[in-house]
N, C-alpha and C positions, 0 to 999 in steps of 0.2 A: 894528245900532245905529241909533238915531234921534235926531237933534239936536233936533227939535221936541217929541218925546214923552219926552225924557230925564227921569229921576226925580232930584230933589234928594236928595243923600246927605251925611251928615256923617261925616268921617273925622278921627281924632285927629291925623293927619299933615298933611292938606291943608285941613281945615275943610270948609265947605259947598261942594259942587260938583255939577254935573249929571252923572249917570251915564248915558251914552247906551246902554249895553247893558241897562239896566233900563227897558224900554219901558212907559210908562203910557198905554195906548190909551184915549182919551176917546170921548165919543159921536160926534164927527166922524169917527172911524175905525171905527165899528161900523155895520152894516147896520140902519137904523131900521125896515125893513119886516119884520124877523124878530122875532116876539113875545117870545122869551126874551132879547132884547138891549135891548128898548125902554126899560126903566127903569134901565138900568145907566149909571153915570157913569165908572167907571174899571176897566180890566182890566190887571193888571200881568203882564209876561212878562220873564223874565231870560234873556238870551242866546238869544232865539228865533231859529229858522231861518226859512226861507221855504218855503211850499208852492207848488210849480210844477205847474200843470195844463196839460198839452199837449193832451189830447183827452179828451172825456167820451163814453162809450158812449151811443147814442141812447135807451137805456132808463133813463138816469139824468139828473138835473138837478144842476148844480153851483151852489151859492149862496154867494158870498163873504160871510163873517161879520165878520171883523176884519182890518184892514190897517194898514200903517205910514203915516206922513206921506210927503210927497215929499222931505223932508229926511232920507232914510235911506240907509244903505249896508250891504251885506252884508259882514261881516268873519268871518275864520276863528276857530277856537277859541283859537289861540295869541294872536291880537291882542285877543280879548275879555278875556284875563286881565291885560292891561296896565292902568295907571291911567287914569282918565277923562281926565286932562289929556293923556296920551300918545295916547290914542285920538282925542281932539278935535284935536290938533295936526296929524294927518295925515288928518283926516276929509274925504271928498269925496263928498257926496251924489250919487246917480246920477239924481235927479229922478223916480224911479219909486215907486209905492206897492207895497210887498211884501205878499203875502198871508200872514197869520198864522193864519187859521182859515177853514175852509170846511165846508159841509154838503152832503153828497150825498143826494139823495132819489130814489126810484123803485124799480123792480124789479131787485134785485140778482141774482136767479136768473131767467134768461130764461123758464123754464117756469112760474114761480110767478106767480100773479095778485096776490100780496101786495106792498104797497108798504112800503118801509123807509126809515130815516133813519140816516145816519152822520155824526158830527161829528168833524173832525180839527183839532188844534192844532199849531202849530209849536214848542211849548214843552212839554217833558216834566215840568217841576217847577213849573208855575204854581199848584199847590195847596200848595206848601211853606209852612209857617207864616210864614216871614219875608216872604213876599209877600202874605199874607192878613190877619194880625193881629199885634198887639204887646201883650204883657202889661204892665199898669201895676202895679208892685210894691206901691205904697202900699195900694191897695184890691183888688188881684188881679183887676181888670177887664181885658177884652180890648178893644182899640180896633181896629176894622176898618181896614185899610190900602188895601183895594181891594174890588171887587165880585166877585172870583174865586169865592168860595164861593157867592154868590147865582147867578152864572153857571152853575156846575155844577148846582145844584139846579133852576134854571129849565130848563136844557137837558135834564136827565134827565126832567122832567115832559113837556116838549115832544116829545122823541123817543118817549116811551111813550104819546103822545096823551092826556095828563092835564094840562091847562093850568090847573087850578083855582087854584093858589096863586102862579103866576109873576108875576101882576100886582101883588101886594102886596109883593114883595121889592125891596130896593134902591131905595127911593123917591128918595133923594139921599144921596150920601156927603158927609161933612164933610171939608174940607181942614184939616189941622192943621199 
């Protein structure tokens, strides 16, 4: 959960409130040196965990991609199901940035001369429709809620060494 990156949500019971378990990572929480992240404005993750890297083999390089703000706290699955107000009433940020995504590059097989790339995310459902787009019933248009889809497409091109289109996606997201 993240107090600074909490997403505003409307509930029929409580009205508008910030949902700290729906993290909206902005450009300040993304590695600007990684090409497939450079033009993204918002990546949403719901109930994301934390990736902990204790040691990286010398044939690999670990590149942090997305992290929380320093106003974050790790909470368990039971606590994450509580209301936003209940979570925030007991919220105690630990002052650390928690790693939400990482890329490993290098030789994954010691005998191989071939380099590889592996991207890991601490959220299994970040491509769920409710985090990516919302349908407008009047005209059946979809409004993008985040850059999650652009992130996936850019990342796939990058890890496959085909960066032709990643620079034109997600020029800027509109806040609505």
